PDB file with SEQRES, HELIX, SHEET and CRYST1 records, atoms N, CA, C and O in Angstrom:
SEQRES   1 A   72  MET PRO ILE HIS ARG VAL ALA ILE PHE ARG PRO TYR PRO          
SEQRES   2 A   72  LEU ALA PRO SER GLN LYS ILE HIS ILE GLN ASP GLY PRO          
SEQRES   3 A   72  ARG ARG GLY ASP TRP GLU VAL LEU ALA CYS ASP GLU LYS          
SEQRES   4 A   72  SER LEU ARG VAL ARG CYS PRO VAL SER GLY ARG GLU LEU          
SEQRES   5 A   72  ASP TRP LYS PRO PHE TYR ALA LEU VAL GLY GLU LYS GLU          
SEQRES   6 A   72  THR GLU TRP PRO ALA LYS ASP                                  
SHEET    1 AA1 2 ILE A   3  PRO A  11  0                                        
SHEET    2 AA1 2 TYR A  58  GLU A  67 -1                                        
SHEET    1 AA2 4 LYS A  19  ILE A  22  0                                        
SHEET    2 AA2 4 GLY A  29  CYS A  36 -1                                        
SHEET    3 AA2 4 LEU A  41  ARG A  44 -1                                        
SHEET    4 AA2 4 GLU A  51  TRP A  54 -1                                        
CRYST1    1.000    1.000    1.000  90.00  90.00  90.00 P 1           1          
ATOM      1  N   MET A   1      18.499   0.825 -10.245  1.00  0.00           N  
ATOM      2  CA  MET A   1      17.194   0.295 -10.597  1.00  0.00           C  
ATOM      3  C   MET A   1      16.195   1.449 -10.694  1.00  0.00           C  
ATOM      4  O   MET A   1      16.254   2.394  -9.907  1.00  0.00           O  
ATOM      5  N   PRO A   2      15.290   1.370 -11.650  1.00  0.00           N  
ATOM      6  CA  PRO A   2      14.287   2.428 -11.780  1.00  0.00           C  
ATOM      7  C   PRO A   2      13.250   2.369 -10.651  1.00  0.00           C  
ATOM      8  O   PRO A   2      13.004   1.316 -10.064  1.00  0.00           O  
ATOM      9  N   ILE A   3      12.658   3.515 -10.371  1.00  0.00           N  
ATOM     10  CA  ILE A   3      11.614   3.633  -9.351  1.00  0.00           C  
ATOM     11  C   ILE A   3      10.244   3.495 -10.038  1.00  0.00           C  
ATOM     12  O   ILE A   3      10.001   4.086 -11.090  1.00  0.00           O  
ATOM     13  N   HIS A   4       9.370   2.711  -9.424  1.00  0.00           N  
ATOM     14  CA  HIS A   4       8.027   2.476  -9.948  1.00  0.00           C  
ATOM     15  C   HIS A   4       7.006   2.643  -8.827  1.00  0.00           C  
ATOM     16  O   HIS A   4       7.349   2.541  -7.649  1.00  0.00           O  
ATOM     17  N   ARG A   5       5.763   2.898  -9.190  1.00  0.00           N  
ATOM     18  CA  ARG A   5       4.663   2.889  -8.224  1.00  0.00           C  
ATOM     19  C   ARG A   5       4.264   1.422  -8.060  1.00  0.00           C  
ATOM     20  O   ARG A   5       3.864   0.777  -9.029  1.00  0.00           O  
ATOM     21  N   VAL A   6       4.371   0.889  -6.828  1.00  0.00           N  
ATOM     22  CA  VAL A   6       4.174  -0.530  -6.552  1.00  0.00           C  
ATOM     23  C   VAL A   6       3.043  -0.714  -5.542  1.00  0.00           C  
ATOM     24  O   VAL A   6       3.023  -0.046  -4.508  1.00  0.00           O  
ATOM     25  N   ALA A   7       2.101  -1.614  -5.831  1.00  0.00           N  
ATOM     26  CA  ALA A   7       1.027  -1.970  -4.900  1.00  0.00           C  
ATOM     27  C   ALA A   7       1.584  -2.963  -3.881  1.00  0.00           C  
ATOM     28  O   ALA A   7       2.241  -3.936  -4.252  1.00  0.00           O  
ATOM     29  N   ILE A   8       1.322  -2.716  -2.597  1.00  0.00           N  
ATOM     30  CA  ILE A   8       1.832  -3.547  -1.506  1.00  0.00           C  
ATOM     31  C   ILE A   8       0.676  -4.365  -0.928  1.00  0.00           C  
ATOM     32  O   ILE A   8      -0.357  -3.810  -0.555  1.00  0.00           O  
ATOM     33  N   PHE A   9       0.857  -5.701  -0.854  1.00  0.00           N  
ATOM     34  CA  PHE A   9      -0.167  -6.603  -0.321  1.00  0.00           C  
ATOM     35  C   PHE A   9       0.366  -7.332   0.898  1.00  0.00           C  
ATOM     36  O   PHE A   9       1.573  -7.533   1.035  1.00  0.00           O  
ATOM     37  N   ARG A  10      -0.541  -7.729   1.785  1.00  0.00           N  
ATOM     38  CA  ARG A  10      -0.205  -8.475   2.995  1.00  0.00           C  
ATOM     39  C   ARG A  10      -1.303  -9.526   3.195  1.00  0.00           C  
ATOM     40  O   ARG A  10      -2.455  -9.274   2.841  1.00  0.00           O  
ATOM     41  N   PRO A  11      -0.974 -10.694   3.752  1.00  0.00           N  
ATOM     42  CA  PRO A  11      -2.023 -11.678   4.023  1.00  0.00           C  
ATOM     43  C   PRO A  11      -3.097 -11.078   4.934  1.00  0.00           C  
ATOM     44  O   PRO A  11      -2.775 -10.384   5.898  1.00  0.00           O  
ATOM     45  N   TYR A  12      -4.372 -11.346   4.630  1.00  0.00           N  
ATOM     46  CA  TYR A  12      -5.454 -10.844   5.475  1.00  0.00           C  
ATOM     47  C   TYR A  12      -5.681 -11.825   6.625  1.00  0.00           C  
ATOM     48  O   TYR A  12      -5.823 -13.024   6.386  1.00  0.00           O  
ATOM     49  N   PRO A  13      -5.718 -11.339   7.869  1.00  0.00           N  
ATOM     50  CA  PRO A  13      -5.801 -12.238   9.036  1.00  0.00           C  
ATOM     51  C   PRO A  13      -7.222 -12.736   9.310  1.00  0.00           C  
ATOM     52  O   PRO A  13      -7.895 -12.223  10.204  1.00  0.00           O  
ATOM     53  N   LEU A  14      -7.676 -13.726   8.554  1.00  0.00           N  
ATOM     54  CA  LEU A  14      -8.986 -14.331   8.799  1.00  0.00           C  
ATOM     55  C   LEU A  14      -8.905 -15.279   9.989  1.00  0.00           C  
ATOM     56  O   LEU A  14      -7.828 -15.762  10.338  1.00  0.00           O  
ATOM     57  N   ALA A  15     -10.065 -15.544  10.615  1.00  0.00           N  
ATOM     58  CA  ALA A  15     -10.117 -16.425  11.781  1.00  0.00           C  
ATOM     59  C   ALA A  15     -11.292 -17.388  11.651  1.00  0.00           C  
ATOM     60  O   ALA A  15     -12.311 -17.032  11.059  1.00  0.00           O  
ATOM     61  N   PRO A  16     -11.172 -18.602  12.193  1.00  0.00           N  
ATOM     62  CA  PRO A  16     -12.284 -19.547  12.166  1.00  0.00           C  
ATOM     63  C   PRO A  16     -13.546 -18.930  12.765  1.00  0.00           C  
ATOM     64  O   PRO A  16     -13.479 -18.184  13.742  1.00  0.00           O  
ATOM     65  N   SER A  17     -14.683 -19.246  12.177  1.00  0.00           N  
ATOM     66  CA  SER A  17     -16.031 -18.779  12.505  1.00  0.00           C  
ATOM     67  C   SER A  17     -16.318 -17.366  12.016  1.00  0.00           C  
ATOM     68  O   SER A  17     -17.421 -16.857  12.215  1.00  0.00           O  
ATOM     69  N   GLN A  18     -15.345 -16.727  11.381  1.00  0.00           N  
ATOM     70  CA  GLN A  18     -15.560 -15.385  10.827  1.00  0.00           C  
ATOM     71  C   GLN A  18     -16.477 -15.467   9.615  1.00  0.00           C  
ATOM     72  O   GLN A  18     -16.347 -16.360   8.778  1.00  0.00           O  
ATOM     73  N   LYS A  19     -17.398 -14.527   9.538  1.00  0.00           N  
ATOM     74  CA  LYS A  19     -18.305 -14.443   8.398  1.00  0.00           C  
ATOM     75  C   LYS A  19     -17.730 -13.417   7.427  1.00  0.00           C  
ATOM     76  O   LYS A  19     -17.351 -12.320   7.838  1.00  0.00           O  
ATOM     77  N   ILE A  20     -17.662 -13.765   6.140  1.00  0.00           N  
ATOM     78  CA  ILE A  20     -17.118 -12.845   5.143  1.00  0.00           C  
ATOM     79  C   ILE A  20     -18.078 -12.744   3.961  1.00  0.00           C  
ATOM     80  O   ILE A  20     -18.877 -13.647   3.715  1.00  0.00           O  
ATOM     81  N   HIS A  21     -17.988 -11.651   3.247  1.00  0.00           N  
ATOM     82  CA  HIS A  21     -18.765 -11.459   2.023  1.00  0.00           C  
ATOM     83  C   HIS A  21     -17.807 -11.015   0.933  1.00  0.00           C  
ATOM     84  O   HIS A  21     -17.109 -10.013   1.092  1.00  0.00           O  
ATOM     85  N   ILE A  22     -17.765 -11.749  -0.175  1.00  0.00           N  
ATOM     86  CA  ILE A  22     -16.931 -11.400  -1.315  1.00  0.00           C  
ATOM     87  C   ILE A  22     -17.844 -10.728  -2.326  1.00  0.00           C  
ATOM     88  O   ILE A  22     -18.818 -11.323  -2.788  1.00  0.00           O  
ATOM     89  N   GLN A  23     -17.528  -9.497  -2.665  1.00  0.00           N  
ATOM     90  CA  GLN A  23     -18.420  -8.684  -3.476  1.00  0.00           C  
ATOM     91  C   GLN A  23     -18.439  -9.055  -4.955  1.00  0.00           C  
ATOM     92  O   GLN A  23     -19.504  -9.042  -5.573  1.00  0.00           O  
ATOM     93  N   ASP A  24     -17.286  -9.387  -5.537  1.00  0.00           N  
ATOM     94  CA  ASP A  24     -17.222  -9.624  -6.980  1.00  0.00           C  
ATOM     95  C   ASP A  24     -16.466 -10.906  -7.294  1.00  0.00           C  
ATOM     96  O   ASP A  24     -15.795 -11.482  -6.438  1.00  0.00           O  
ATOM     97  N   GLY A  25     -16.593 -11.336  -8.542  1.00  0.00           N  
ATOM     98  CA  GLY A  25     -15.812 -12.468  -9.032  1.00  0.00           C  
ATOM     99  C   GLY A  25     -16.518 -13.793  -8.850  1.00  0.00           C  
ATOM    100  O   GLY A  25     -17.640 -13.841  -8.345  1.00  0.00           O  
ATOM    101  N   PRO A  26     -15.865 -14.873  -9.260  1.00  0.00           N  
ATOM    102  CA  PRO A  26     -16.491 -16.197  -9.210  1.00  0.00           C  
ATOM    103  C   PRO A  26     -16.735 -16.704  -7.785  1.00  0.00           C  
ATOM    104  O   PRO A  26     -17.541 -17.615  -7.598  1.00  0.00           O  
ATOM    105  N   ARG A  27     -16.071 -16.145  -6.788  1.00  0.00           N  
ATOM    106  CA  ARG A  27     -16.259 -16.562  -5.393  1.00  0.00           C  
ATOM    107  C   ARG A  27     -17.212 -15.645  -4.636  1.00  0.00           C  
ATOM    108  O   ARG A  27     -17.332 -15.737  -3.414  1.00  0.00           O  
ATOM    109  N   ARG A  28     -17.894 -14.752  -5.370  1.00  0.00           N  
ATOM    110  CA  ARG A  28     -18.729 -13.754  -4.699  1.00  0.00           C  
ATOM    111  C   ARG A  28     -19.822 -14.434  -3.863  1.00  0.00           C  
ATOM    112  O   ARG A  28     -20.295 -15.526  -4.178  1.00  0.00           O  
ATOM    113  N   GLY A  29     -20.196 -13.741  -2.789  1.00  0.00           N  
ATOM    114  CA  GLY A  29     -21.243 -14.238  -1.910  1.00  0.00           C  
ATOM    115  C   GLY A  29     -20.784 -14.314  -0.471  1.00  0.00           C  
ATOM    116  O   GLY A  29     -19.715 -13.821  -0.113  1.00  0.00           O  
ATOM    117  N   ASP A  30     -21.618 -14.945   0.353  1.00  0.00           N  
ATOM    118  CA  ASP A  30     -21.344 -15.076   1.781  1.00  0.00           C  
ATOM    119  C   ASP A  30     -20.656 -16.403   2.073  1.00  0.00           C  
ATOM    120  O   ASP A  30     -20.986 -17.437   1.492  1.00  0.00           O  
ATOM    121  N   TRP A  31     -19.687 -16.348   2.993  1.00  0.00           N  
ATOM    122  CA  TRP A  31     -18.921 -17.529   3.378  1.00  0.00           C  
ATOM    123  C   TRP A  31     -18.609 -17.475   4.863  1.00  0.00           C  
ATOM    124  O   TRP A  31     -18.493 -16.399   5.449  1.00  0.00           O  
ATOM    125  N   GLU A  32     -18.474 -18.652   5.464  1.00  0.00           N  
ATOM    126  CA  GLU A  32     -18.006 -18.752   6.835  1.00  0.00           C  
ATOM    127  C   GLU A  32     -16.636 -19.419   6.807  1.00  0.00           C  
ATOM    128  O   GLU A  32     -16.451 -20.447   6.156  1.00  0.00           O  
ATOM    129  N   VAL A  33     -15.683 -18.832   7.516  1.00  0.00           N  
ATOM    130  CA  VAL A  33     -14.334 -19.393   7.591  1.00  0.00           C  
ATOM    131  C   VAL A  33     -14.362 -20.571   8.569  1.00  0.00           C  
ATOM    132  O   VAL A  33     -14.745 -20.407   9.727  1.00  0.00           O  
ATOM    133  N   LEU A  34     -13.962 -21.746   8.108  1.00  0.00           N  
ATOM    134  CA  LEU A  34     -13.926 -22.938   8.951  1.00  0.00           C  
ATOM    135  C   LEU A  34     -12.545 -23.148   9.560  1.00  0.00           C  
ATOM    136  O   LEU A  34     -12.422 -23.493  10.735  1.00  0.00           O  
ATOM    137  N   ALA A  35     -11.513 -22.937   8.757  1.00  0.00           N  
ATOM    138  CA  ALA A  35     -10.134 -23.122   9.216  1.00  0.00           C  
ATOM    139  C   ALA A  35      -9.214 -22.299   8.331  1.00  0.00           C  
ATOM    140  O   ALA A  35      -9.513 -22.067   7.160  1.00  0.00           O  
ATOM    141  N   CYS A  36      -8.102 -21.862   8.888  1.00  0.00           N  
ATOM    142  CA  CYS A  36      -7.153 -21.101   8.084  1.00  0.00           C  
ATOM    143  C   CYS A  36      -5.770 -21.130   8.725  1.00  0.00           C  
ATOM    144  O   CYS A  36      -5.621 -21.182   9.946  1.00  0.00           O  
ATOM    145  N   ASP A  37      -4.770 -21.093   7.859  1.00  0.00           N  
ATOM    146  CA  ASP A  37      -3.382 -20.927   8.267  1.00  0.00           C  
ATOM    147  C   ASP A  37      -2.653 -20.220   7.138  1.00  0.00           C  
ATOM    148  O   ASP A  37      -3.296 -19.688   6.233  1.00  0.00           O  
ATOM    149  N   GLU A  38      -1.324 -20.200   7.169  1.00  0.00           N  
ATOM    150  CA  GLU A  38      -0.571 -19.467   6.148  1.00  0.00           C  
ATOM    151  C   GLU A  38      -0.730 -20.044   4.750  1.00  0.00           C  
ATOM    152  O   GLU A  38      -0.544 -19.328   3.765  1.00  0.00           O  
ATOM    153  N   LYS A  39      -1.073 -21.331   4.643  1.00  0.00           N  
ATOM    154  CA  LYS A  39      -1.100 -21.984   3.339  1.00  0.00           C  
ATOM    155  C   LYS A  39      -2.484 -22.360   2.832  1.00  0.00           C  
ATOM    156  O   LYS A  39      -2.638 -22.633   1.642  1.00  0.00           O  
ATOM    157  N   SER A  40      -3.488 -22.381   3.688  1.00  0.00           N  
ATOM    158  CA  SER A  40      -4.808 -22.806   3.232  1.00  0.00           C  
ATOM    159  C   SER A  40      -5.930 -22.116   4.002  1.00  0.00           C  
ATOM    160  O   SER A  40      -5.749 -21.626   5.117  1.00  0.00           O  
ATOM    161  N   LEU A  41      -7.093 -22.099   3.359  1.00  0.00           N  
ATOM    162  CA  LEU A  41      -8.293 -21.479   3.918  1.00  0.00           C  
ATOM    163  C   LEU A  41      -9.459 -22.389   3.550  1.00  0.00           C  
ATOM    164  O   LEU A  41      -9.653 -22.705   2.376  1.00  0.00           O  
ATOM    165  N   ARG A  42     -10.234 -22.810   4.545  1.00  0.00           N  
ATOM    166  CA  ARG A  42     -11.420 -23.642   4.287  1.00  0.00           C  
ATOM    167  C   ARG A  42     -12.644 -22.815   4.646  1.00  0.00           C  
ATOM    168  O   ARG A  42     -12.739 -22.271   5.747  1.00  0.00           O  
ATOM    169  N   VAL A  43     -13.590 -22.724   3.698  1.00  0.00           N  
ATOM    170  CA  VAL A  43     -14.798 -21.931   3.885  1.00  0.00           C  
ATOM    171  C   VAL A  43     -16.029 -22.768   3.575  1.00  0.00           C  
ATOM    172  O   VAL A  43     -15.948 -23.790   2.892  1.00  0.00           O  
ATOM    173  N   ARG A  44     -17.187 -22.311   4.096  1.00  0.00           N  
ATOM    174  CA  ARG A  44     -18.454 -22.990   3.829  1.00  0.00           C  
ATOM    175  C   ARG A  44     -19.503 -21.956   3.434  1.00  0.00           C  
ATOM    176  O   ARG A  44     -19.595 -20.886   4.034  1.00  0.00           O  
ATOM    177  N   CYS A  45     -20.290 -22.293   2.418  1.00  0.00           N  
ATOM    178  CA  CYS A  45     -21.417 -21.456   2.002  1.00  0.00           C  
ATOM    179  C   CYS A  45     -22.559 -21.694   2.994  1.00  0.00           C  
ATOM    180  O   CYS A  45     -22.936 -22.844   3.216  1.00  0.00           O  
ATOM    181  N   PRO A  46     -23.122 -20.634   3.601  1.00  0.00           N  
ATOM    182  CA  PRO A  46     -24.196 -20.832   4.578  1.00  0.00           C  
ATOM    183  C   PRO A  46     -25.518 -21.269   3.950  1.00  0.00           C  
ATOM    184  O   PRO A  46     -26.404 -21.745   4.660  1.00  0.00           O  
ATOM    185  N   VAL A  47     -25.667 -21.119   2.640  1.00  0.00           N  
ATOM    186  CA  VAL A  47     -26.909 -21.485   1.955  1.00  0.00           C  
ATOM    187  C   VAL A  47     -26.868 -22.947   1.504  1.00  0.00           C  
ATOM    188  O   VAL A  47     -27.763 -23.726   1.831  1.00  0.00           O  
ATOM    189  N   SER A  48     -25.837 -23.311   0.759  1.00  0.00           N  
ATOM    190  CA  SER A  48     -25.754 -24.669   0.201  1.00  0.00           C  
ATOM    191  C   SER A  48     -25.023 -25.649   1.115  1.00  0.00           C  
ATOM    192  O   SER A  48     -25.182 -26.862   0.982  1.00  0.00           O  
ATOM    193  N   GLY A  49     -24.224 -25.123   2.044  1.00  0.00           N  
ATOM    194  CA  GLY A  49     -23.411 -25.994   2.899  1.00  0.00           C  
ATOM    195  C   GLY A  49     -22.140 -26.469   2.219  1.00  0.00           C  
ATOM    196  O   GLY A  49     -21.352 -27.200   2.819  1.00  0.00           O  
ATOM    197  N   ARG A  50     -21.931 -26.060   0.972  1.00  0.00           N  
ATOM    198  CA  ARG A  50     -20.743 -26.473   0.208  1.00  0.00           C  
ATOM    199  C   ARG A  50     -19.483 -25.949   0.885  1.00  0.00           C  
ATOM    200  O   ARG A  50     -19.421 -24.783   1.274  1.00  0.00           O  
ATOM    201  N   GLU A  51     -18.480 -26.811   1.026  1.00  0.00           N  
ATOM    202  CA  GLU A  51     -17.199 -26.434   1.616  1.00  0.00           C  
ATOM    203  C   GLU A  51     -16.130 -26.422   0.533  1.00  0.00           C  
ATOM    204  O   GLU A  51     -16.087 -27.302  -0.326  1.00  0.00           O  
ATOM    205  N   LEU A  52     -15.271 -25.416   0.588  1.00  0.00           N  
ATOM    206  CA  LEU A  52     -14.206 -25.265  -0.392  1.00  0.00           C  
ATOM    207  C   LEU A  52     -12.886 -24.952   0.298  1.00  0.00           C  
ATOM    208  O   LEU A  52     -12.858 -24.352   1.373  1.00  0.00           O  
ATOM    209  N   ASP A  53     -11.800 -25.363  -0.333  1.00  0.00           N  
ATOM    210  CA  ASP A  53     -10.455 -25.019   0.123  1.00  0.00           C  
ATOM    211  C   ASP A  53      -9.869 -24.017  -0.857  1.00  0.00           C  
ATOM    212  O   ASP A  53      -9.865 -24.240  -2.068  1.00  0.00           O  
ATOM    213  N   TRP A  54      -9.377 -22.918  -0.322  1.00  0.00           N  
ATOM    214  CA  TRP A  54      -8.793 -21.849  -1.122  1.00  0.00           C  
ATOM    215  C   TRP A  54      -7.410 -21.513  -0.602  1.00  0.00           C  
ATOM    216  O   TRP A  54      -7.023 -21.910   0.497  1.00  0.00           O  
ATOM    217  N   LYS A  55      -6.683 -20.781  -1.409  1.00  0.00           N  
ATOM    218  CA  LYS A  55      -5.432 -20.180  -0.951  1.00  0.00           C  
ATOM    219  C   LYS A  55      -5.817 -18.968  -0.089  1.00  0.00           C  
ATOM    220  O   LYS A  55      -6.878 -18.380  -0.300  1.00  0.00           O  
ATOM    221  N   PRO A  56      -4.980 -18.593   0.865  1.00  0.00           N  
ATOM    222  CA  PRO A  56      -5.301 -17.452   1.730  1.00  0.00           C  
ATOM    223  C   PRO A  56      -5.503 -16.154   0.949  1.00  0.00           C  
ATOM    224  O   PRO A  56      -5.004 -16.002  -0.166  1.00  0.00           O  
ATOM    225  N   PHE A  57      -6.241 -15.222   1.552  1.00  0.00           N  
ATOM    226  CA  PHE A  57      -6.528 -13.929   0.955  1.00  0.00           C  
ATOM    227  C   PHE A  57      -5.395 -12.947   1.227  1.00  0.00           C  
ATOM    228  O   PHE A  57      -4.701 -13.032   2.241  1.00  0.00           O  
ATOM    229  N   TYR A  58      -5.229 -12.024   0.307  1.00  0.00           N  
ATOM    230  CA  TYR A  58      -4.294 -10.924   0.490  1.00  0.00           C  
ATOM    231  C   TYR A  58      -5.060  -9.623   0.360  1.00  0.00           C  
ATOM    232  O   TYR A  58      -5.991  -9.514  -0.438  1.00  0.00           O  
ATOM    233  N   ALA A  59      -4.665  -8.639   1.147  1.00  0.00           N  
ATOM    234  CA  ALA A  59      -5.338  -7.342   1.127  1.00  0.00           C  
ATOM    235  C   ALA A  59      -4.342  -6.262   0.737  1.00  0.00           C  
ATOM    236  O   ALA A  59      -3.171  -6.315   1.111  1.00  0.00           O  
ATOM    237  N   LEU A  60      -4.822  -5.282  -0.017  1.00  0.00           N  
ATOM    238  CA  LEU A  60      -3.988  -4.152  -0.402  1.00  0.00           C  
ATOM    239  C   LEU A  60      -3.701  -3.306   0.830  1.00  0.00           C  
ATOM    240  O   LEU A  60      -4.623  -2.860   1.513  1.00  0.00           O  
ATOM    241  N   VAL A  61      -2.426  -3.087   1.111  1.00  0.00           N  
ATOM    242  CA  VAL A  61      -2.004  -2.272   2.242  1.00  0.00           C  
ATOM    243  C   VAL A  61      -1.814  -0.828   1.789  1.00  0.00           C  
ATOM    244  O   VAL A  61      -2.111   0.106   2.534  1.00  0.00           O  
ATOM    245  N   GLY A  62      -1.326  -0.653   0.582  1.00  0.00           N  
ATOM    246  CA  GLY A  62      -1.096   0.687   0.049  1.00  0.00           C  
ATOM    247  C   GLY A  62      -0.231   0.614  -1.193  1.00  0.00           C  
ATOM    248  O   GLY A  62       0.027  -0.458  -1.740  1.00  0.00           O  
ATOM    249  N   GLU A  63       0.206   1.780  -1.618  1.00  0.00           N  
ATOM    250  CA  GLU A  63       1.107   1.884  -2.760  1.00  0.00           C  
ATOM    251  C   GLU A  63       2.263   2.782  -2.378  1.00  0.00           C  
ATOM    252  O   GLU A  63       2.119   3.676  -1.545  1.00  0.00           O  
ATOM    253  N   LYS A  64       3.411   2.542  -2.991  1.00  0.00           N  
ATOM    254  CA  LYS A  64       4.545   3.426  -2.738  1.00  0.00           C  
ATOM    255  C   LYS A  64       5.465   3.452  -3.941  1.00  0.00           C  
ATOM    256  O   LYS A  64       5.468   2.540  -4.768  1.00  0.00           O  
ATOM    257  N   GLU A  65       6.240   4.509  -4.019  1.00  0.00           N  
ATOM    258  CA  GLU A  65       7.269   4.647  -5.036  1.00  0.00           C  
ATOM    259  C   GLU A  65       8.507   3.933  -4.500  1.00  0.00           C  
ATOM    260  O   GLU A  65       9.028   4.286  -3.442  1.00  0.00           O  
ATOM    261  N   THR A  66       8.974   2.922  -5.240  1.00  0.00           N  
ATOM    262  CA  THR A  66      10.118   2.140  -4.772  1.00  0.00           C  
ATOM    263  C   THR A  66      10.789   1.449  -5.947  1.00  0.00           C  
ATOM    264  O   THR A  66      10.247   1.407  -7.051  1.00  0.00           O  
ATOM    265  N   GLU A  67      11.963   0.912  -5.699  1.00  0.00           N  
ATOM    266  CA  GLU A  67      12.641   0.128  -6.725  1.00  0.00           C  
ATOM    267  C   GLU A  67      11.830  -1.135  -7.003  1.00  0.00           C  
ATOM    268  O   GLU A  67      11.275  -1.753  -6.095  1.00  0.00           O  
ATOM    269  N   TRP A  68      11.780  -1.495  -8.272  1.00  0.00           N  
ATOM    270  CA  TRP A  68      11.070  -2.715  -8.660  1.00  0.00           C  
ATOM    271  C   TRP A  68      11.775  -3.316  -9.851  1.00  0.00           C  
ATOM    272  O   TRP A  68      11.976  -2.611 -10.840  1.00  0.00           O  
ATOM    273  N   PRO A  69      12.163  -4.582  -9.816  1.00  0.00           N  
ATOM    274  CA  PRO A  69      11.910  -5.531  -8.740  1.00  0.00           C  
ATOM    275  C   PRO A  69      12.764  -5.246  -7.517  1.00  0.00           C  
ATOM    276  O   PRO A  69      13.840  -4.655  -7.615  1.00  0.00           O  
ATOM    277  N   ALA A  70      12.262  -5.681  -6.348  1.00  0.00           N  
ATOM    278  CA  ALA A  70      12.979  -5.477  -5.084  1.00  0.00           C  
ATOM    279  C   ALA A  70      14.234  -6.347  -5.048  1.00  0.00           C  
ATOM    280  O   ALA A  70      14.305  -7.387  -5.703  1.00  0.00           O  
ATOM    281  N   LYS A  71      15.203  -5.910  -4.284  1.00  0.00           N  
ATOM    282  CA  LYS A  71      16.480  -6.629  -4.202  1.00  0.00           C  
ATOM    283  C   LYS A  71      16.462  -7.763  -3.186  1.00  0.00           C  
ATOM    284  O   LYS A  71      17.436  -8.512  -3.118  1.00  0.00           O  
ATOM    285  N   ASP A  72      15.403  -7.929  -2.390  1.00  0.00           N  
ATOM    286  CA  ASP A  72      15.399  -8.981  -1.354  1.00  0.00           C  
ATOM    287  C   ASP A  72      15.144 -10.269  -1.995  1.00  0.00           C  
ATOM    288  O   ASP A  72      15.095 -11.297  -1.319  1.00  0.00           O  
TER     289      ASP A  72                                                      
END                                                                             
């Protein structure tokens, strides 16, 4: 298999009552985490009070040279 530069992501460990700020994109702004697990994330806007359910966040851990696609 050929070697490629691959971006590595991992779920970001958010916790209830955590305050977050998303800098860009359609979800940008301030949010409070209400609930989270491996499959779902519930947040609330502190200004409007609007609550939304999202898929969990992933964060870039790094990049490495590796086989792609992986064999696992």
